[in-house]
C-alpha positions in Angstrom: 0.0 0.0 0.0 1.4 3.4 -1.0 1.6 6.0 1.7 -0.4 9.2 1.2 1.4 12.6 1.6 -0.1 15.8 2.9 0.7 19.4 2.3 0.7 21.9 5.2 -2.1 24.3 4.7 -3.8 22.4 1.9 -6.6 19.9 2.4 -6.4 16.3 1.4 -3.6 13.8 0.9 -1.8 12.8 -2.3 0.0 9.8 -3.8 2.8 12.1 -4.9 3.8 15.8 -4.4 5.7 17.5 -7.2 7.5 20.7 -6.4 9.1 23.4 -8.5 10.4 26.9 -7.9 10.7 30.1 -10.0 13.1 32.8 -8.8 12.7 36.2 -10.3 14.8 39.3 -9.8 13.7 41.5 -6.9 13.2 44.6 -9.1 10.7 42.6 -11.2 8.9 41.3 -8.2 8.6 44.9 -6.9 7.4 46.2 -10.3 4.6 43.5 -10.5 3.6 44.0 -6.8 3.0 47.7 -7.5 1.3 47.1 -10.8 -1.1 44.5 -9.4 -1.8 46.6 -6.3 -2.5 49.7 -8.3 -5.3 47.9 -10.3 -4.4 50.0 -13.4 -3.9 48.7 -16.9 -0.3 48.5 -18.1 -0.1 50.9 -21.1 2.7 49.0 -22.7 0.6 45.8 -23.2 -2.6 45.2 -25.1 -5.8 44.9 -23.0 -6.3 41.2 -22.1 -2.7 40.5 -23.2 -0.1 38.6 -21.2 2.5 41.0 -19.7 4.9 38.3 -18.7 4.9 34.5 -18.1 7.0 32.8 -15.4 7.3 29.0 -15.9 7.9 26.4 -13.2 9.1 23.0 -14.6 8.4 19.8 -12.7 10.6 16.7 -13.0 7.8 14.6 -14.6 7.5 17.0 -17.6 4.5 19.0 -16.3 4.9 22.8 -16.1 3.1 25.6 -14.5 2.8 29.0 -16.3 2.2 31.8 -13.8 1.1 34.6 -16.1 0.7 38.3 -15.3 -2.2 39.4 -17.5 -3.3 42.8 -18.5 -6.9 44.1 -18.1 -8.8 47.3 -18.4 -8.6 49.5 -15.3 -12.5 49.4 -15.2 -12.3 45.6 -15.1 -10.0 45.6 -12.1 -6.6 46.0 -13.8 -3.9 43.4 -14.1 -4.2 39.9 -12.6 -2.3 36.6 -12.2 -3.4 33.5 -14.1 -1.8 30.2 -12.8 -2.2 27.3 -15.2 -0.8 23.7 -15.1 0.2 21.9 -18.3 1.0 18.2 -18.8 4.2 16.9 -20.5 2.4 17.3 -23.9 1.6 20.9 -23.3 -2.1 20.3 -22.7 -3.8 22.4 -20.0 -4.8 20.1 -17.2 -5.7 22.4 -14.3 -6.3 26.0 -13.5 -6.8 27.8 -10.2 -8.5 31.0 -9.3 -6.8 34.1 -10.7 -5.1 36.2 -8.1 -3.7 39.6 -7.5 -0.3 38.6 -6.2 2.6 37.1 -8.1 4.9 35.9 -5.2 3.9 32.8 -3.2 2.7 29.2 -3.6 0.4 27.8 -6.2 -1.3 24.4 -5.7 -2.9 22.1 -8.3 -4.3 18.6 -7.9 -4.3 16.2 -10.9 -5.2 12.5 -10.6 -4.5 12.3 -6.9 -1.1 14.0 -7.2 -0.3 17.5 -6.0 1.7 20.1 -7.9 3.3 23.0 -5.9 5.0 25.9 -7.7 6.7 28.6 -5.6 7.5 32.0 -7.0 10.2 33.8 -5.0 12.1 37.1 -5.4 15.9 36.9 -5.6 17.8 39.5 -3.5 20.3 41.5 -5.5 23.9 40.6 -5.2 25.8 43.1 -3.1 29.6 43.5 -3.7 31.7 43.1 -0.5 
């Protein structure tokens, strides 16, 4: 009998937990935090367009695209769209759009959990 695994802060248990991390530069994290908090459309990107995509790659070939998407200011402004794809590039799971880029994203597919973490890298400081 296979042992079920659990994730802290996430309901349920899973046959397997897949983890991946995306590390972005601190200045990008700060830019997107301000853009998402302001709820104003990015003038450099078409409405309903993708501003930038950050991809977390899992060892089994799945990948998660964490997209910062543009939207009209009247529609709430930019938002984050987290989507999970299988090894063939087919969309297999989506979660609720959000208004924050950094953090953990969870998907469940066929009894297995996928966790993508988006973190900001601190700038290197010469010594």
